[in-house]
C-alpha positions, 0 to 999 in steps of 0.5 A, a space after each residue: 846499457 846505453 849508446 851515445 853518438 856525436 852530432 856529426 855521426 848522427 847527421 852523416 847517418 841522416 844524409 841518405 834520408 835528407 830528401 825523405 818525407 812521411 805520409 801520415 794517413 788519417 785512416 786506413 791506407 792503401 797497400 804499399 803496392 797501391 801506393 807505388 803505383 799511384 805515386 809513379 803514375 800521378 806524382 811525375 817524379 824523375 826517380 823511383 822513390 823507396 817506399 816502406 811502412 813505419 812502425 804505425 801501419 798508417 805511416 809511410 816513409 818515402 825516401 826520395 833521391 833528388 831535391 827536385 823531386 822532394 820539393 815537388 812533393 812537399 809542395 803538394 802539401 796535405 792531400 789524399 792518395 787513392 781517396 785517403 787523406 794524408 798529412 806530409 812531413 819532412 823526415 829528420 833525425 828528431 822526428 817522432 812518430 807519435 807526434 805531428 811536426 809543427 813544420 807545415 808546408 803551404 803556399 802564400 801569396 805577396 800581393 803588390 810585390 814589384 815584378 823585378 822581385 820575382 826572381 828566385 834568389 830574392 823570393 828565396 831570401 824572403 821565403 827563408 825570412 818567413 820559414 824555409 823556402 821551397 819553390 815558386 809557382 810557374 805563373 810567378 817564374 813566368 811573371 804572367 800574373 804580376 799582381 802577386 807572387 806566389 811561393 811555397 814555404 815550410 812554416 812552423 805553425 806552433 808559433 805566430 805567423 808573420 803578417 807583413 814585412 818591409 822591402 828596404 829601410 823601415 818606413 823609408 821613402 823608397 821602401 815597400 810595405 809588403 802583406 802576406 797572405 797565407 793559404 790553408 794554414 792548418 791548426 796546431 795544438 802545442 798541448 798534444 802536438 797534433 794538427 787539426 785543432 787548437 790548444 783551447 779545443 784540445 781534449 787532453 787539455 780539457 781533461 787535465 783542467 777537470 782533474 785540477 778542478 777536482 783536486 781543488 774540491 769545489 769543482 768536483 762537487 759542483 760537477 757531480 751535483 750538476 750530473 745528478 741534477 741532469 740525470 734527475 731531470 732526464 729520468 723525470 721526462 722519461 717517466 712522464 713520457 712512459 705515463 703518456 704512452 701507458 695512458 693512451 691506450 686506456 683512453 682508447 679502450 674507453 672510447 670503444 665502449 667495452 670498459 663502459 659496458 662493464 661498468 653499466 653491467 655492474 650497475 644493473 642497467 644491462 640486466 634486461 632479459 628478453 624471453 626467447 620461444 625458440 627451443 634452441 636458444 636461451 635467454 639472452 642479454 643485450 650484451 649477447 647481441 654482438 655479431 661474431 664478426 663485429 663484436 665492437 658494433 654490438 657494444 656500441 649499439 648496446 651503449 647507445 640504447 641504454 643512454 638514448 631511451 625507449 625510442 632507440 630500443 624500439 628501433 632495435 627491436 624493429 632491426 632485430 625482428 627483421 634479422 629474425 625473420 630473414 634467419 627463419 627463412 634459412 633455418 626453418 625457425 618460426 615464431 610460436 604463436 597460434 595467431 600466425 596463419 599457415 599461409 603467412 608462416 609459409 610466406 615468411 619461410 620463403 627464400 629470397 623475400 625482399 626487405 619491404 615484404 618482411 616489413 609489411 609481414 612484421 607490421 601485420 603480425 604486430 597487429 595480430 598479437 602486440 604482446 607477442 615475444 620477439 626472439 633476438 639473435 
């Protein structure tokens, strides 16, 4: 079933909407109450418009009553309302909501136009030759800026824009060559019929081109090979990055001496056992000299002593002797040597002995019995 209406009937039904405009918001629009309040306070209309939502929630139809209000609203061009940008279009019976009309209102200037041509009737004739004349600005109407006339025209941006025209006969002696300067001309795509981009940068046009190349056979294979190569390159770079990250902690572990300690211990270089005469302690290796609070420092000392030679080992024995003598003062642990005098052992057990006194006592003990075994912590 279908219905056919004559052209006259369609035009007659559209007369109440001849001054209607459509605002297409680029993102979520304000509520209809907010739009009504903002238009009433900011647009300065002489009559209250009727505002309603179209099928698309972002599109709003504004039905104006007076032609003066319609021209004033169209002259505002693409703008914003309550911080939300919109595009404005003149509604007509052939208006399609899913597309953007190529007819866009914007301002243009005519520099060097003789001031006697600033009359509205002459500017309307010029504007209708370029597009659809809407209005002239106040400076042009009052001729306060005679260097250029400025008018608002609704132009079809889907085609080429006129750059100049002649006033009078072509190349006549009294004729005037006039240039046109457009202000803020929006780009328009004839492929998807949308504003904001050109046909060369249209995503729909790119997809159709790729499909045609794929149907040809060569383009699809080439694009597939390029995609595989790109993925392989990315995979290789990721693997290299993961390998570098995994190798970095291993290098750090080798620097702190723990791995080197295990290797040296397996090689037999750490099997140096010192007998301890204390009944509460068992024979210990050099690797057991680590302090409970700082295990890394003990392993570093062990590694350095193994490499540097006897001088470093003697120094460690001296430090261990000082540590042992100080610990005997705390827990009453004494070296089992028959040549240690009671007074000297009592002196070693006193609390608060200084480091210098301990060193002197250690030297005297070594003089008494050089072959004495030294217990280590």
